[in-house]
VMD Tcl script that draws the C-alpha trace (Angstrom):
set ca {
  {122.29 37.23 -102.57}
  {121.27 39.93 -100.21}
  {122.77 43.37 -99.96}
  {124.31 42.45 -96.60}
  {126.27 39.57 -98.10}
  {127.35 41.82 -101.01}
  {128.56 44.43 -98.55}
  {130.56 41.83 -96.64}
  {132.16 40.56 -99.83}
  {133.09 44.08 -100.89}
  {134.48 44.76 -97.44}
  {136.62 41.62 -97.60}
  {137.94 42.55 -101.05}
  {138.81 46.07 -99.91}
  {140.58 44.72 -96.82}
  {142.58 42.27 -98.95}
  {143.66 45.03 -101.32}
  {144.65 47.31 -98.45}
  {146.62 44.53 -96.77}
  {148.42 43.81 -100.05}
  {149.29 47.46 -100.59}
  {150.41 47.74 -96.94}
  {152.86 44.89 -97.45}
  {154.43 46.78 -100.35}
  {155.23 49.86 -98.20}
  {158.75 50.46 -96.95}
  {159.56 50.17 -93.26}
  {160.03 53.94 -92.90}
  {156.64 54.60 -94.49}
  {154.99 52.12 -92.10}
  {156.71 53.83 -89.15}
  {155.52 57.25 -90.32}
  {151.95 55.97 -90.67}
  {152.15 54.36 -87.23}
  {153.42 57.61 -85.65}
  {150.66 59.62 -87.35}
  {148.10 57.11 -86.08}
  {149.40 57.36 -82.52}
  {149.38 61.17 -82.70}
  {145.76 61.11 -83.89}
  {144.78 58.73 -81.09}
  {146.46 60.98 -78.51}
  {144.68 64.02 -79.92}
  {141.35 62.19 -79.67}
  {142.05 61.19 -76.08}
  {143.00 64.78 -75.20}
  {139.79 66.04 -76.74}
  {137.73 63.47 -74.80}
  {139.53 64.44 -71.60}
  {138.85 68.14 -72.26}
  {135.15 67.39 -72.82}
  {134.94 65.33 -69.63}
  {136.53 68.19 -67.66}
  {134.00 70.60 -69.12}
  {131.14 68.23 -68.34}
  {132.00 68.52 -64.64}
  {131.01 72.19 -64.79}
  {127.65 73.27 -63.34}
  {126.38 74.72 -66.63}
  {127.59 71.85 -68.85}
  {124.24 69.99 -68.97}
  {122.58 73.12 -70.38}
  {125.07 73.45 -73.22}
  {125.09 69.77 -74.17}
  {121.33 69.48 -74.70}
  {119.72 69.90 -78.13}
  {118.05 73.25 -78.76}
  {114.56 71.76 -79.16}
  {114.66 70.64 -75.53}
  {114.84 74.29 -74.53}
  {112.11 75.33 -76.94}
  {109.50 72.79 -75.86}
  {108.92 74.19 -72.33}
  {108.71 77.71 -73.75}
  {106.12 76.62 -76.32}
  {104.14 74.76 -73.66}
  {104.16 77.82 -71.40}
  {103.02 80.06 -74.26}
  {100.17 77.65 -75.08}
  {99.04 77.55 -71.47}
  {99.10 81.34 -71.27}
  {97.04 81.66 -74.45}
  {94.45 79.16 -73.26}
  {94.07 80.65 -69.79}
  {94.23 84.33 -70.82}
  {90.87 85.97 -70.08}
  {89.36 87.49 -73.17}
  {88.20 91.10 -72.74}
  {85.34 90.38 -75.17}
  {83.44 88.18 -72.74}
  {80.23 89.68 -71.44}
  {79.94 89.46 -67.68}
  {77.04 87.43 -66.38}
  {74.07 89.26 -64.96}
  {73.82 89.21 -61.18}
  {71.58 86.44 -59.91}
  {69.18 88.93 -58.31}
  {68.37 90.40 -61.72}
  {67.44 87.02 -63.13}
  {64.41 86.59 -60.88}
  {60.88 86.94 -62.21}
  {60.24 89.97 -59.96}
  {62.32 92.30 -62.13}
  {60.21 94.21 -64.60}
  {61.08 94.04 -68.29}
  {61.70 97.78 -68.35}
  {64.59 97.36 -65.86}
  {66.14 94.62 -67.98}
  {65.89 96.79 -71.08}
  {67.52 99.66 -69.17}
  {70.31 97.33 -68.07}
  {70.88 96.16 -71.66}
  {71.01 99.78 -72.83}
  {73.52 100.61 -70.10}
  {75.65 97.63 -71.08}
  {75.56 98.69 -74.75}
  {76.49 102.27 -73.86}
  {79.43 101.02 -71.78}
  {80.58 98.79 -74.63}
  {80.27 101.64 -77.13}
  {82.25 103.99 -74.87}
  {85.03 101.42 -74.52}
  {85.22 101.03 -78.32}
  {85.39 104.77 -78.84}
  {88.09 105.09 -76.18}
  {90.14 102.29 -77.78}
  {89.78 103.88 -81.21}
  {90.89 107.24 -79.80}
  {94.15 105.86 -78.40}
}
mol new
graphics top color blue
foreach p $ca { graphics top sphere $p radius 0.5 }
foreach p [lrange $ca 0 end-1] q [lrange $ca 1 end] { graphics top cylinder $p $q radius 0.2 }
display resetview
């Protein structure tokens, strides 16, 4: 026997017991149960109708969506911003004119010293603020 057949057997036994106990109820008790059932069904229909009226609103689709659907675009935007954000630590490329063989080594050394002095001044300025 599988669990599905066991579940069906249990369901049949429960239904038989409920039917038997229902037959033992008085007529007034059955009427009370029937009225309570109808009241519950009407309340459910009223609630569905209220929800359908609210769903006609312009903002309803935004309030009916799960929260993660709002978070995903924000996370994607943050990831794109982090990837495309220019890092201030990048060293700018030397102009193409300075890369020719005509430039003496002394000029390149002077340029490297100037770049180091600029970098050092920026660090000192950042530390001062």
